C-alpha positions in Angstrom: 21.8 18.2 -1.3 21.8 19.3 2.3 24.7 19.1 4.2 24.7 16.8 7.8 25.2 17.3 10.4 23.0 20.5 10.7 22.8 23.1 13.7 19.2 24.4 14.5 19.9 27.4 16.5 22.3 27.2 19.3 20.8 24.3 21.0 20.6 21.4 18.9 22.7 19.4 16.0 20.8 17.0 14.1 22.4 14.2 11.8 20.2 12.0 9.7 19.2 9.3 7.3 16.0 10.0 6.3 13.2 10.1 3.5 10.1 11.5 5.4 6.8 10.9 3.2 4.6 12.6 5.1 5.9 16.3 4.4 2.3 18.0 3.5 0.9 17.0 6.5 3.5 18.3 8.4 3.7 21.8 6.6 0.4 21.9 7.6 1.0 20.9 11.4 3.8 22.9 11.8 2.2 25.9 10.2 5.4 26.3 7.2 4.3 28.8 4.6 4.0 27.5 0.9 6.3 29.6 -0.4 9.0 28.2 2.1 7.9 24.5 1.8 10.2 23.5 -1.5 13.3 24.8 0.5 12.6 22.6 3.8 14.7 19.5 4.0 13.8 16.5 5.5 16.4 16.8 8.3 15.2 20.2 9.0 11.2 18.7 9.0 12.4 16.2 11.9 14.4 18.7 13.5 11.0 21.0 13.7 9.2 18.0 14.9 11.5 17.2 17.5 10.9 21.5 18.7 7.3 20.8 18.7 6.7 17.4 19.8 10.2 16.2 21.5 10.4 12.8 22.6 7.2 11.8 20.5 8.0 13.4 17.4 8.2 9.9 15.4 4.7 9.7 16.2 4.2 12.2 13.6 6.8 11.2 11.2 6.0 8.8 8.0 8.9 7.3 6.3 12.4 5.7 6.3 14.6 7.3 8.9 17.4 6.8 11.4 18.4 10.1 13.0 20.2 11.7 16.0 19.6 15.1 17.8 22.2 16.5 20.3 20.2 18.8 22.5 22.4 21.0 24.2 20.1 22.6 27.0 18.8 18.8 28.2 23.0 17.6 27.6 21.5 14.4 25.9 21.2 12.7 22.8 18.0 12.1 21.4 18.2 8.9 18.4 15.0 7.3 16.6 14.1 4.9 14.2 11.3 4.7 11.9 8.4 2.6 12.8 9.1 -0.5 10.5 13.2 0.1 10.6 13.7 0.9 6.8 16.6 2.4 7.9 19.1 0.9 10.5 21.0 2.6 13.2 23.6 0.5 15.5 25.1 2.2 18.5 28.0 0.9 20.9 28.2 1.9 24.8 31.1 1.4 27.2 31.3 3.6 30.2 30.8 7.4 29.1 31.4 6.7 25.7 28.4 6.4 23.3 28.5 5.9 19.2 25.9 5.4 17.0 25.8 4.9 13.0 24.0 3.5 9.8 25.9 0.7 9.7 28.6 -1.4 12.1 32.2 -0.7 10.6 32.7 2.7 12.1 32.0 1.5 15.5 34.5 -1.5 15.3 37.5 -0.4 18.0 36.3 3.0 18.3 33.5 3.2 21.3 35.5 0.0 22.4 39.2 -0.8 21.8 38.6 -4.3 21.4 36.2 -6.0 19.5 35.0 -9.3 20.6 32.7 -12.0 18.1 29.0 -12.4 19.6 28.9 -16.1 20.2 25.3 -16.5 20.9 24.5 -14.8 17.7 27.3 -17.1 15.7 24.9 -19.8 17.3 21.8 -18.6 16.0 23.2 -18.1 12.7 24.3 -22.1 12.4 21.2 -23.3 14.0 17.9 -21.1 12.9 16.5 -22.7 9.5 15.8 -19.7 8.0 17.7 -16.5 6.8 17.1 -15.1 9.7 20.4 -14.7 11.6 19.5 -14.1 15.2 17.1 -15.3 18.2 17.3 -11.8 19.7 16.0 -8.7 18.3 19.1 -6.2 18.2 21.8 -8.1 18.7 24.8 -8.3 16.2 27.6 -10.9 15.8 29.9 -8.4 17.4 29.6 -8.2 20.8 28.2 -4.7 22.4 27.3 -3.1 18.9 23.0 -3.4 18.7 20.7 -2.1 16.4 18.1 0.2 17.9 14.7 -1.9 17.3 12.3 -0.2 14.9 9.6 2.1 16.2 11.9 2.7 19.4 13.5 6.0 20.3 16.4 6.1 22.6 18.1 9.0 25.1 21.4 8.7 26.2 22.7 11.2 29.1 24.8 10.2 31.9 26.7 7.4 30.3 23.5 5.4 29.7 20.9 4.7 26.8 17.0 3.9 28.0 14.9 3.2 24.7 11.5 3.4 24.5 9.0 1.9 22.4 6.5 4.8 20.5 4.3 2.3 18.2 2.6 -0.3 18.6 0.2 -1.6 15.8 -1.0 -4.5 17.8 -2.9 -2.2 20.3 -4.4 -0.1 17.7 -8.9 -0.7 17.6 -10.1 -2.7 15.2 -11.4 -1.1 11.8 -14.8 -2.5 10.7 -17.2 -1.2 7.9 -20.3 -2.3 6.6 -19.7 -3.6 3.5 -16.8 -5.1 1.6 -16.9 -2.2 -1.0 -16.1 -0.1 2.0 -12.9 -2.1 2.7 -11.5 -2.0 -0.8 -12.0 1.8 -0.9 -10.1 2.1 2.0 -7.5 0.0 1.1 -6.9 1.4 -2.3 -6.8 4.8 -0.6 -3.9 4.2 1.9 -2.1 1.7 -0.8 -2.0 4.3 -3.6 -0.9 7.0 -0.6 1.7 4.7 0.1 3.2 3.9 -3.3 2.6 7.8 -4.6 4.9 9.3 -1.7 7.7 6.7 -2.3 7.9 8.1 -6.0 9.2 11.3 -5.0 12.8 11.2 -6.4 15.8 13.3 -7.8 16.2 10.5 -10.5 14.9 7.8 -12.2 12.0 5.5 -10.1 13.0 1.9 -10.6 11.1 -1.3 -8.8 12.2 -4.8 -8.7 9.2 -6.6 -10.4 8.5 -9.8 -10.5 5.2 -12.0 -11.9 3.3 -11.9 -8.6 0.4 -9.9 -6.9 2.9 -7.5 -4.8 5.6 -5.7 -6.8 2.8 -6.2 -9.6 0.5 -4.3 -8.0 2.9 -1.7 -6.7 4.3 -1.6 -10.4 0.7 -1.2 -11.7 0.5 2.1 -9.4 3.4 3.4 -9.5 3.1 3.4 -13.3 -0.1 5.0 -13.6 0.9 7.6 -11.3 4.4 8.4 -12.9 2.4 8.8 -16.1 0.2 11.6 -15.4 3.8 13.6 -15.1 4.8 11.6 -18.5 7.5 9.9 -16.4 8.3 6.3 -16.7 9.1 3.5 -14.5 12.0 1.5 -15.0 11.3 -2.4 -14.1 14.4 -4.7 -13.5 13.3 -8.3 -13.2 15.3 -11.3 -12.7 15.2 -14.3 -15.0 16.7 -17.8 -15.1 20.2 -18.4 -17.5 19.4 -19.2 -21.0 20.4 -22.7 -20.3 18.7 -23.7 -17.3 15.8 -26.1 -18.2 12.5 -26.1 -15.6 12.7 -28.0 -12.7 10.4 -31.3 -13.0 7.7 -32.5 -10.9 6.2 -29.5 -10.0 3.2 -27.8 -11.9 2.7 -25.2 -9.3 5.4 -23.4 -10.1 6.8 -20.9 -12.5 10.7 -20.8 -12.8 10.4 -18.0 -15.7 7.9 -15.1 -15.1 8.6 -13.3 -18.0 5.3 -14.1 -19.7 3.6 -12.5 -16.6 6.1 -9.4 -16.2 5.5 -8.8 -20.1 1.6 -8.8 -19.1 2.5 -5.7 -17.2 4.7 -3.9 -19.5 1.7 -4.2 -22.4 -1.3 -2.8 -19.7 1.6 0.3 -18.7 3.4 1.6 -22.1 5.5 3.6 -19.7 7.2 0.9 -18.1 11.1 0.4 -19.3 11.2 -3.2 -19.0 14.7 -4.9 -18.1 15.3 -8.9 -17.9 18.2 -9.6 -16.1 19.9 -13.1 -16.1 23.3 -11.9 -15.4 25.3 -14.9 -16.8 28.3 -16.4 -15.5 27.4 -15.6 -11.8 26.7 -17.5 -9.0 26.1 -17.6 -5.3 29.7 -17.4 -4.6 30.6 -14.7 -7.2 30.8 -11.5 -4.7 30.9 -13.0 -1.3 34.2 -11.1 -0.4 32.5 -8.3 -1.6 29.3 -9.1 0.3 31.0 -9.7 3.2 32.2 -6.3 3.3 29.0 -4.5 2.5 27.4 -6.5 5.3 29.9 -6.6 7.8 28.4 -10.0 9.1 27.8 -13.3 7.9 24.5 -13.6 5.7 22.2 -16.6 4.2 20.9 -14.9 1.2 23.2 -15.9 -1.3 20.4 -17.1 -3.6 19.2 -14.1 -4.0 22.2 -12.1 -4.0 23.0 -13.5 -7.4 20.7 -10.7 -8.9 19.9 -8.6 -6.2 22.6 -6.2 -5.9 24.1 -6.5 -9.6 20.1 -5.3 -10.2 20.4 -2.4 -7.5 24.2 -1.6 -9.4 22.4 -1.6 -13.1 19.6 0.5 -12.0 21.7 3.1 -10.7 23.7 3.1 -13.8 20.5 3.9 -15.9 20.0 7.0 -13.3 17.6 5.5 -10.8 17.7 7.0 -7.5 14.8 4.9 -5.7 14.3 1.3 -6.1 10.7 0.3 -5.2 9.7 -3.4 -4.3 6.9 -5.4 -2.5 8.9 -7.5 -0.4 6.8 -7.2 2.5 3.6 -7.8 0.5 2.0 -11.1 2.2 2.2 -9.2 5.6 -0.1 -6.6 4.5 -1.4 -6.0 1.1 -1.3 -9.8 0.1 -1.8 -11.6 3.5 -4.6 -13.8 3.8 -3.9 -17.7 4.0 -6.6 -20.7 4.4 -5.0 -22.1 7.3 -4.9 -19.0 9.6 -8.7 -18.4 8.4 -9.7 -21.9 9.3 -8.1 -22.0 12.9 -9.9 -18.7 13.6 -13.2 -19.5 12.9 -12.6 -22.8 14.7 -11.4 -21.2 17.9 -14.4 -18.6 17.6 -17.3 -21.2 17.7 -18.1 -20.4 13.9 -18.6 -24.0 12.8 -20.7 -23.1 9.8 -18.5 -20.9 8.2 -16.0 -23.2 8.8 -17.5 -26.0 6.7 -18.6 -23.2 4.0 -14.7 -22.4 3.9 -13.7 -26.2 3.3 -15.9 -26.8 0.6 -14.9 -23.0 -1.3 -11.4 -24.6 -1.0 -12.8 -27.9 -2.5 -14.3 -25.9 -5.4 -11.4 -23.6 -6.2 -8.8 -26.2 -6.5 -11.3 -29.2 -8.1 -10.4 -31.5 -4.9 -12.7 -33.8 -2.6 -14.1 -32.0 0.4 -12.7 -34.9 2.5 -9.2 -34.3 1.2 -9.8 -30.6 2.8 -11.3 -31.7 5.4 -8.2 -33.5 6.8 -6.0 -30.8 6.2 -8.8 -28.9 8.5 -8.6 -31.8 10.8 -4.6 -31.2 11.3 -5.1 -27.0 11.6 -7.4 -27.6 14.2 -5.7 -30.1 16.0 -3.6 -28.6 19.0 0.1 -28.1 18.2 0.9 -29.7 21.9 -1.1 -32.7 21.0 0.8 -33.2 17.7 4.1 -32.4 18.9 3.6 -35.2 21.8 2.4 -37.7 18.8 5.5 -37.0 16.8 7.8 -37.3 19.6 6.7 -40.9 20.7 6.8 -42.0 17.1 10.2 -40.5 16.8 11.8 -40.5 20.7 15.5 -40.5 19.4 14.6 -37.2 16.8 17.4 -34.9 17.7 16.0 -30.9 16.5 19.4 -29.9 15.7 20.6 -33.1 13.8 20.5 -31.2 10.6 22.1 -28.3 11.3 26.0 -27.2 11.6 26.0 -26.0 15.3 28.8 -27.6 17.2 26.3 -29.6 20.2 28.6 -28.0 23.3 27.9 -24.8 21.6 24.1 -25.3 21.0 24.0 -26.4 24.8 25.7 -23.6 26.2 23.2 -20.9 24.6 20.4 -23.0 25.1 19.5 -22.7 21.4 17.0 -25.4 21.4 15.0 -23.1 23.8 15.3 -20.1 22.1 14.4 -21.5 18.9 11.2 -22.9 20.2 10.2 -19.4 21.2 10.5 -18.1 17.4 9.0 -21.1 16.4 12.1 -22.9 14.3 12.9 -26.5 14.5 9.7 -27.5 15.5 8.9 -30.9 15.8 5.6 -30.3 13.6 4.1 -27.2 12.0 2.4 -24.9 13.8 -0.8 -23.0 13.1 -1.7 -19.4 14.0 -5.2 -17.8 14.0 -5.5 -14.3 13.0 -4.7 -12.7 16.4 -1.5 -14.9 17.0 -0.6 -14.5 13.5 -0.4 -10.5 13.9 2.4 -10.5 16.3 4.3 -12.4 13.5 3.8 -10.1 10.7 5.5 -7.3 12.6 8.4 -9.5 13.9 11.1 -6.8 14.8 13.6 -9.8 13.7 12.2 -10.0 10.0 12.1 -6.2 10.2 15.6 -5.7 11.3 16.8 -8.3 9.1 15.1 -6.7 5.9 15.8 -3.4 6.9 19.8 -4.0 7.4 20.2 -5.5 3.9 18.4 -2.9 2.1 20.4 0.1 3.9 23.9 -1.4 3.2 22.9 -2.2 -0.2 21.3 1.2 -0.6 24.7 2.6 0.4 26.9 0.6 -1.6 24.6 1.6 -4.6 24.0 5.4 -4.0 20.4 4.1 -4.5 17.3 4.1 -2.1 15.0 0.8 -1.6 11.8 1.6 -0.8 8.7 -0.7 0.0 5.2 0.8 -0.4 3.9 -2.6 1.4 5.8 -2.2 4.4 4.3 1.6 5.1 3.3 2.3 8.3 -0.5 3.4 7.8 -0.6 0.4 5.4 0.3 -2.0 8.2 -1.9 -0.6 10.5 -5.1 -0.7 8.1 -4.2 -4.2 7.5 -3.4 -5.3 11.1 -7.3 -4.1 11.7 -9.4 -5.4 9.5 -11.1 -8.6 9.9 -9.8 -11.7 8.9 -12.3 -12.3 6.4 -11.3 -9.7 4.1 -8.1 -11.7 3.2 -9.9 -15.5 3.0 -13.5 -16.3 2.0 -14.7 -19.4 0.3 -11.6 -20.7 0.6 -10.0 -17.9 -1.8 -6.9 -16.7 -0.5 -5.3 -13.0 -0.9 -8.7 -11.9 -1.4 -8.5 -8.3 -0.8 -5.5 -7.7 -3.3 -7.3 -9.4 -5.9 -10.5 -7.2 -5.3 -8.6 -4.1 -4.5 -6.6 -4.6 -8.3 -9.5 -5.6 -10.2 -8.9 -3.4 -13.2 -5.8 -2.4 -12.1 -3.6 -5.8 -12.5 -3.8 -7.6 -15.4 -6.5 -10.6 -15.0 -3.9 -13.5 -15.3 -2.1 -12.3 -12.4 -4.9 -11.1 -10.6 -6.9 -13.8 -10.7 -4.3 -16.7 -10.3 -4.8 -19.2 -7.8 -2.8 -22.5 -8.9 0.9 -21.4 -9.7 3.5 -19.2 -8.1 6.8 -17.9 -8.9 10.4 -19.2 -7.5 12.9 -16.9 -7.2 16.2 -17.4 -8.0 15.3 -21.1 -9.6 18.4 -21.6 -11.2 20.6 -21.1 -8.0 21.7 -24.3 -8.1 22.1 -24.6 -11.7 24.3 -21.6 -11.9 27.0 -23.3 -9.1 27.7 -26.5 -11.6 31.1 -24.9 -12.7 31.9 -24.1 -9.4 31.7 -27.6 -7.7 35.5 -28.3 -7.7 36.4 -25.0 -6.1 33.5 -25.8 -3.1 35.2 -28.9 -2.7 38.8 -27.6 -2.4 37.3 -24.6 -0.3 35.6 -27.1 2.3 38.8 -29.0 2.2 40.9 -26.2 3.2 38.4 -25.0 6.3 38.8 -28.6 7.4 42.2 -28.2 7.5 42.7 -24.6 8.8 40.2 -25.5 11.7 38.8 -21.7 11.9 35.2 -22.9 12.7 36.2 -26.0 15.4 34.7 -23.2 17.8 30.9 -23.2 16.2 30.8 -26.1 13.8 30.3 -29.6 14.2 33.2 -30.5 12.0 32.2 -34.1 11.4 29.2 -32.7 9.7 31.3 -30.7 7.8 33.5 -33.9 6.6 29.8 -35.1 5.6 29.1 -32.7 3.3 32.9 -32.9 1.6 32.3 -36.3 1.3 28.7 -35.8 -0.1 30.2 -33.5 -2.7 32.8 -36.1 -4.0 32.0 -37.8 -7.7 31.3 -36.9 -10.9 27.0 -36.9 -10.7 25.7 -33.6 -10.4 24.8 -31.8 -6.9 20.6 -32.3 -6.8 20.6 -32.5 -3.2 19.9 -28.3 -1.9 20.5 -29.3 1.5 24.2 -30.2 1.1 24.6 -27.0 -1.4 23.0 -24.8 1.4 24.9 -25.8 4.0 28.6 -25.9 2.3 27.9 -22.4 0.9 27.1 -21.6 4.9 29.9 -22.6 5.4 32.2 -21.3 3.2 30.7 -17.8 4.0 31.1 -18.5 8.1 34.9 -19.3 7.6 35.6 -16.3 5.3 34.1 -13.8 7.8 36.1 -15.4 10.6 39.4 -15.5 8.5 38.6 -11.8 7.5 37.7 -10.8 11.4 40.6 -11.9 12.7 43.4 -10.5 10.1 41.6 -7.0 10.6 42.0 -7.5 14.6 45.8 -8.9 13.7 46.5 -5.7 11.8 44.9 -3.7 14.4 47.1 -4.7 17.1 
């Protein structure tokens, strides 16, 4: 166990939250002898890299890290965050004071003596129709506290922080091979490398395993590699509670993926499988604890029913690493039919476009005409479809189904910022391959996931690691042609070819169904309806949301929850829980402020 902060000679002082994955490469580049390598810590490698390459040292570091180095000679603080933001780094500055930390809480009331809430952040939180919380990358719920962006370093000197972006995968040259086999070979080499380096652990290795392509592929490669050293992979899988009946009306959804996960366990006997239903828990069970961990309101309450207790269970069983494949849709299993279709259309490859339509028609056993209607919708410009919808619905209000107070939305130009992030649009917007690349590495998403994983890792003493978010893998996956992901209507084509003989065939070849995370979240809440109604009543009476929320809409939620019939409207429940979580955060914030004052 290394002690931090640590000095390097008389000139440097470093502190870090880091796991460096390309240690062998760095040993060679830095000329470290074999007999000394085992004793070199990750922070020492970072320090040596800084001494060799200065500000450019993150260019040579692969892994999950956030670190800061005080350079005594230059009288400046250098800090950096990994390329994909896997470890968070918050900072605050005020005059000549500068503070930084892995989490926000230690910064509250230190660098700045008073702590104010960021009204714009709260407006975004109420208006964005996704799990994302803000529209401006790096902002937090606290005024004056920000996150250093992924793939950035900062230099604080003379009372000022200057930041620089050191990595941009969108600017890398394309990768072109002669055959499909060469793409698969290169992909497998990089993917295996991304998995292997994340198995370095002082304890056991766990994985959050579902029945899909992403975590399933990671699990198979990890189990294969661990098996060579007679080690086991501990798989933890979320399953519905016993009395949950599958939702009717969708033959394309799998609400319990236990059978798919058993197939993986049968293929790799060194996987220990644990199925977690966490009976008696629901989305409100640990709200106060989650607010304490996250230090801000959150919307991921559906998955927190199992995510957080699963980490705790894995830690109790000796795991110090928990793998997942959360970023897989942007890398290893990327490939949407509509994206490829629009790419072909805009590049004038109409014959290929028609072949794709016919290919999908065969795969899903639907008439070419029906697929053609989808294609026509995709290639019709967004501005034209949007204009048509505005004419059809002239009185449509884009924020009508949000809880945000209209005056607050107007004050912070919410609709304008949501437009830029493609949220709450009049109609669906489609992207071609080049356009979609920027969304695949959107810093808003990277920041959100990195903060959640970092904070839950710290709480449970277990580090969450995602091989599908490896920097080298991202560089490869963004550089290859779109037809490696979709061809003849087959989506996610690269991972399906690459995992042949590795991932069980029913999972690898499945194109008709997909698993639903937290499918039983509404069912779990049934015993809690009375307490939800009661808390909403109290919120309306107390009025702490008056400055941010449209209270008439909160009262509509109250009315919708009255009666003896089961609550089936997910939107009503979603908004109700959002209201409760935001209200509890605001009350706790004000209580803490009063105690400090």
